[in-house]
C-alpha positions in Angstrom: 27.5 2.3 -2.4 26.8 -1.3 -3.4 26.2 -2.3 -7.0 22.5 -2.7 -7.4 22.3 -3.0 -11.2 24.6 -4.4 -13.9 26.1 -2.0 -16.4 23.9 -3.4 -19.1 20.8 -2.9 -17.0 21.8 0.7 -16.1 22.2 1.4 -19.8 18.8 -0.1 -20.6 17.1 1.9 -17.8 18.6 5.3 -18.7 15.6 7.5 -19.0 15.1 9.9 -21.9 15.0 13.7 -21.5 11.2 13.8 -21.2 11.1 11.1 -18.4 14.0 12.8 -16.6 12.1 16.1 -16.6 9.0 14.2 -15.2 11.2 12.7 -12.4 12.4 16.2 -11.4 8.8 17.6 -11.5 7.4 14.8 -9.3 10.3 14.5 -6.9 11.2 18.2 -6.6 14.9 17.5 -7.3 17.1 16.0 -10.0 17.7 12.2 -9.3 21.3 11.2 -8.9 20.7 7.6 -9.9 17.9 8.0 -12.4 18.0 4.3 -13.4 16.6 3.3 -10.0 13.5 5.6 -10.5 13.0 4.1 -14.0 13.2 0.6 -12.5 10.6 1.7 -9.9 8.1 2.2 -12.7 8.4 -1.2 -14.2 5.7 -3.6 -13.2 6.6 -7.3 -13.3 4.1 -7.8 -16.2 6.2 -5.5 -18.4 9.7 -6.9 -17.4 9.8 -9.8 -19.8 7.6 -8.4 -22.6 9.3 -5.0 -22.8 12.8 -5.6 -21.4 13.2 -9.3 -21.9 14.3 -9.7 -18.4 11.9 -11.0 -15.7 14.0 -9.7 -12.9 14.0 -6.2 -14.1 10.9 -5.1 -12.2 10.0 -2.9 -9.2 9.2 -5.5 -6.6 12.4 -5.3 -4.6 12.2 -1.5 -4.6 8.6 -1.7 -3.5 9.5 -3.9 -0.6 12.1 -1.4 0.5 9.8 1.6 0.0 7.0 0.0 1.9 9.2 -0.4 5.0 10.6 3.2 4.7 7.1 4.7 4.2 5.7 2.7 7.2 8.6 3.9 9.4 8.3 7.6 8.5 4.5 7.7 8.8 4.6 5.9 12.1 7.1 8.4 13.5 5.1 11.3 12.2 1.9 10.0 13.8 3.7 9.3 17.0 4.7 12.9 17.3 1.5 14.4 15.9 -0.8 12.5 18.4 1.1 12.3 21.7 -2.1 11.4 23.7 -3.4 8.6 21.4 -2.8 5.0 22.1 -1.2 2.3 19.9 -4.5 1.1 18.5 -5.4 4.6 17.2 -2.0 5.1 15.7 -2.0 1.7 14.0 -5.5 2.3 12.5 -4.6 5.8 11.2 -1.4 4.5 9.7 -3.3 1.8 7.9 -5.7 4.4 6.4 -2.7 6.3 5.1 -0.7 3.5 3.5 -3.6 1.4 2.2 -3.7 0.6 -1.6 -6.6 2.9 -2.4 -4.9 5.9 -0.8 -1.5 5.2 -2.3 -3.1 4.7 -5.8 -4.9 8.1 -5.5 -1.7 9.9 -4.4 0.3 8.2 -7.1 -2.1 9.4 -9.8 -2.2 12.9 -8.4 1.6 13.1 -8.4 1.7 11.9 -12.0 3.4 8.6 -11.4 0.6 6.7 -12.9 1.3 8.2 -16.3 4.8 6.8 -16.2 4.2 3.2 -15.0 5.1 0.5 -17.4 2.6 -2.4 -17.1 0.9 -5.0 -19.3 -2.0 -5.5 -17.0 -5.4 -3.7 -17.0 -4.4 -1.1 -14.5 -8.0 -0.1 -13.7 -8.6 -3.5 -12.4 -5.3 -3.7 -10.5 -5.2 -0.7 -8.2 -2.0 -2.0 -6.5 0.0 -1.3 -9.7 0.0 2.5 -9.0 0.4 2.3 -5.3 3.3 -0.2 -5.7 5.0 2.1 -8.1 4.8 5.0 -5.5 6.3 2.7 -2.8 9.0 1.7 -5.3 9.8 5.3 -6.0 10.2 5.8 -2.3 12.6 2.8 -2.2 14.6 4.3 -5.1 14.8 7.7 -3.4 16.0 6.1 -0.1 18.9 4.4 -2.0 19.6 7.5 -4.0 19.3 10.3 -1.5 19.1 8.7 1.9 16.6 8.8 4.7 16.4 12.5 5.4 15.6 13.5 1.8 13.1 10.7 1.6 11.4 11.7 4.8 11.2 15.3 3.6 9.5 14.1 0.4 7.0 11.9 2.3 6.1 14.7 4.8 5.9 17.5 2.3 4.8 15.9 -1.0 2.5 13.2 0.4 1.2 13.9 3.9 1.0 17.7 3.8 -0.5 17.9 0.3 -2.7 14.7 0.0 -3.6 13.6 3.5 -6.1 15.3 5.8 -5.2 13.7 9.1 -8.1 15.2 11.1 -10.7 14.0 8.6 -9.0 10.6 8.3 -8.8 10.1 12.0 -12.6 10.7 12.3 -13.4 8.3 9.4 -14.9 5.0 10.5 -12.6 2.0 10.0 -13.6 -0.4 7.2 -12.4 -3.6 8.9 -13.1 -5.7 5.8 -11.0 -3.5 3.6 -8.2 -3.6 6.2 -8.1 -7.4 6.4 -8.2 -7.7 2.6 -5.4 -5.1 2.4 -3.4 -7.1 4.9 -3.9 -10.3 2.8 -2.7 -8.6 -0.4 0.4 -7.2 1.4 1.3 -10.6 2.9 0.2 -12.7 0.0 -2.5 -14.5 2.0 -5.8 -15.7 0.6 -8.7 -14.0 2.4 -12.2 -15.4 2.1 -15.6 -14.8 3.7 -18.1 -17.6 4.0 -21.5 -16.1 4.9 -24.8 -17.7 5.4 -28.2 -16.8 6.8 -29.5 -18.6 9.9 -33.1 -18.9 11.1 -34.0 -16.8 14.1 -37.1 -18.0 15.8 -37.2 -15.0 18.2 -36.9 -12.3 15.5 -38.3 -12.1 12.0 -35.4 -10.0 10.7 -32.6 -11.8 8.8 -29.6 -13.1 10.8 -26.3 -13.7 9.1 -23.2 -15.5 10.3 -19.8 -14.9 8.5 -16.6 -16.9 8.9 -13.4 -15.2 7.8 -10.8 -17.6 6.5 -7.1 -16.9 6.0 -5.5 -19.7 3.9 -8.5 -21.9 4.8 -8.2 -21.3 8.6 -11.1 -19.6 10.4 -9.7 -16.6 12.2 -12.8 -14.5 12.8 -16.6 -15.1 13.2 -19.1 -12.3 13.0 -22.9 -12.0 13.1 -25.3 -9.3 12.0 -28.6 -8.4 10.4 -27.0 -8.1 7.0 -24.2 -9.9 5.2 -22.1 -6.7 5.2 -22.5 -6.3 8.9 -21.6 -9.9 9.6 -18.5 -9.7 7.4 -17.4 -6.4 9.0 -17.7 -8.0 12.5 -15.8 -11.1 11.4 -13.0 -8.9 10.0 -12.9 -6.8 13.2 -12.6 -9.9 15.4 -9.8 -11.3 13.2 -7.8 -8.0 13.3 -8.2 -7.7 17.1 -6.9 -11.3 17.4 -4.0 -10.6 15.1 -3.0 -7.4 16.9 -3.1 -9.2 20.3 -0.8 -11.9 19.0 1.6 -9.3 17.5 1.7 -7.4 20.8 
């Protein structure tokens, strides 16, 4: 097993008995490398202020956990819905791994109570979801793929995700594109304006969706919300066609 933390960092991250008990309750097993799970709970805002080490944060574990979670969820949906196409599976996976869903699950599991952060967490929903992904990354390094998969299937999907209800929920394209931007650290902006419509007295809106100041989607509608949703849908369809 490669050395992931220095001895001094391992010592600093050794959890107390109370936190160790919480780890076991949340995970369903006793961690082998508890310092990794402790690291998974440290938001970058607390790294310097609490531990005087800006590199001692959960971002690398979050990166790993995000990839592992995506892989396991994708495999599960592939087997669960053998007659559904790639578009359906992609949309359903997006609903499961979006920030709002991960935040809700993180709080229900009790991870939110253990997160170390110096930001106003209520205004930064990604803090809790990121911690859950980092926990998954720590688990993967500590226990391997099979144990991690069991945790995601049993503790997350079986207990906190209603696939039937979720599959029937209308997609919020605007939330999806904003979520994508947060994940890939891209600036997402909507420029919306009302245009005159001589043939109809109802309002007519046009929205331009910009990613890093480049127009990637244009939508119209009788409301600002409808125009933005249509612009986001066009952008997502364009992005998916490029990726395929």
